[in-house]
PLY file of the C-alpha trace (Angstrom):
ply
format ascii 1.0
element vertex 110
property float x
property float y
property float z
element edge 109
property int vertex1
property int vertex2
end_header
24.19 15.12 6.86
21.41 15.24 8.95
18.53 12.81 8.42
14.33 12.81 9.18
11.69 10.62 8.25
8.41 11.15 7.75
5.44 8.69 7.67
1.96 9.26 5.76
-0.78 7.04 5.64
-3.18 6.58 3.02
-5.46 3.74 1.28
-6.15 3.23 -2.46
-8.54 1.19 -4.11
-7.20 -1.35 -6.71
-8.55 -3.98 -9.07
-5.79 -6.99 -9.15
-5.65 -9.64 -10.91
-4.92 -12.55 -8.63
-1.86 -14.80 -9.64
-3.39 -18.14 -10.93
-4.16 -21.41 -8.08
-5.14 -24.52 -8.77
-6.80 -24.32 -4.82
-7.43 -21.85 -2.21
-5.96 -21.79 0.76
-8.17 -20.24 3.56
-7.02 -19.04 7.07
-8.95 -20.70 10.04
-10.51 -17.09 10.83
-11.53 -14.60 8.27
-11.64 -11.31 9.62
-14.20 -8.92 8.15
-14.75 -5.14 8.14
-17.01 -2.49 7.04
-15.20 -0.35 4.81
-16.34 2.63 1.90
-16.13 1.22 -1.63
-14.78 2.80 -4.86
-18.45 4.22 -5.19
-18.26 5.57 -1.82
-21.16 3.13 -0.11
-19.92 0.72 2.97
-18.86 -3.06 1.46
-18.34 -6.06 3.56
-14.67 -6.70 3.11
-12.65 -9.72 3.95
-9.00 -9.17 5.04
-6.43 -10.67 2.81
-3.16 -12.31 4.68
0.20 -11.01 2.87
4.11 -11.35 2.93
6.28 -8.64 1.48
8.19 -10.05 -1.42
10.48 -6.88 -1.97
10.33 -3.43 -0.49
12.30 -1.24 -2.81
13.39 2.48 -1.98
12.85 5.13 -4.80
16.00 7.68 -4.59
15.99 11.36 -6.08
18.81 13.58 -5.98
17.68 17.04 -5.06
19.46 20.04 -6.98
20.66 21.46 -3.55
22.43 17.97 -2.96
19.84 16.75 -0.71
18.94 13.06 -1.31
15.16 11.95 -0.81
13.96 8.21 -0.82
10.56 7.09 -0.58
9.03 3.62 -0.27
5.39 2.51 -0.02
5.18 -0.02 2.36
1.56 -2.41 2.56
-0.24 -2.32 6.16
-3.03 -4.00 5.03
-4.96 -5.79 1.98
-8.85 -6.05 2.25
-10.56 -7.65 -0.45
-14.52 -6.46 -1.20
-17.00 -9.22 -0.69
-19.42 -9.63 -3.76
-17.84 -6.68 -5.99
-15.99 -7.19 -9.43
-14.77 -4.85 -11.83
-15.46 -5.06 -15.47
-13.08 -7.96 -16.29
-14.64 -9.82 -13.39
-11.97 -9.38 -11.20
-12.15 -9.22 -7.46
-11.76 -5.29 -5.96
-8.99 -4.93 -3.62
-8.27 -2.14 -1.04
-4.36 -2.08 -0.55
-3.54 0.17 2.87
-0.55 1.52 2.69
1.91 3.75 4.33
4.65 6.05 2.73
8.04 6.04 4.25
10.56 9.22 3.56
14.01 9.63 4.25
15.67 13.12 3.74
19.62 13.16 4.12
20.34 16.81 3.59
23.95 18.36 3.40
24.86 20.37 6.82
25.38 23.49 5.03
21.96 23.88 3.80
20.24 27.20 3.99
24.08 29.18 3.28
0 1
1 2
2 3
3 4
4 5
5 6
6 7
7 8
8 9
9 10
10 11
11 12
12 13
13 14
14 15
15 16
16 17
17 18
18 19
19 20
20 21
21 22
22 23
23 24
24 25
25 26
26 27
27 28
28 29
29 30
30 31
31 32
32 33
33 34
34 35
35 36
36 37
37 38
38 39
39 40
40 41
41 42
42 43
43 44
44 45
45 46
46 47
47 48
48 49
49 50
50 51
51 52
52 53
53 54
54 55
55 56
56 57
57 58
58 59
59 60
60 61
61 62
62 63
63 64
64 65
65 66
66 67
67 68
68 69
69 70
70 71
71 72
72 73
73 74
74 75
75 76
76 77
77 78
78 79
79 80
80 81
81 82
82 83
83 84
84 85
85 86
86 87
87 88
88 89
89 90
90 91
91 92
92 93
93 94
94 95
95 96
96 97
97 98
98 99
99 100
100 101
101 102
102 103
103 104
104 105
105 106
106 107
107 108
108 109
């Protein structure tokens, strides 16, 4: 078996309903950045801390016997300051990386 890994970086915009909480926890230092919002204009954004609850692989068996494994890994979360979606929920930007692992048979190409 021959294995190779490829990482691709991208950011996506998401409007996510946050979990309901009775009190809001704040960090000692809030980090702010300017980022392009969904409308293309620059917006102030606050970095939001996170921890992975689980990172799962998607596996695909290709017709030539190769196994392709893919996993999305979140690398950062930003909340756009003062921006809400149509339902009144805060707008988040999710920064992430795709991790790809390919396991091909040694007799590929024959």
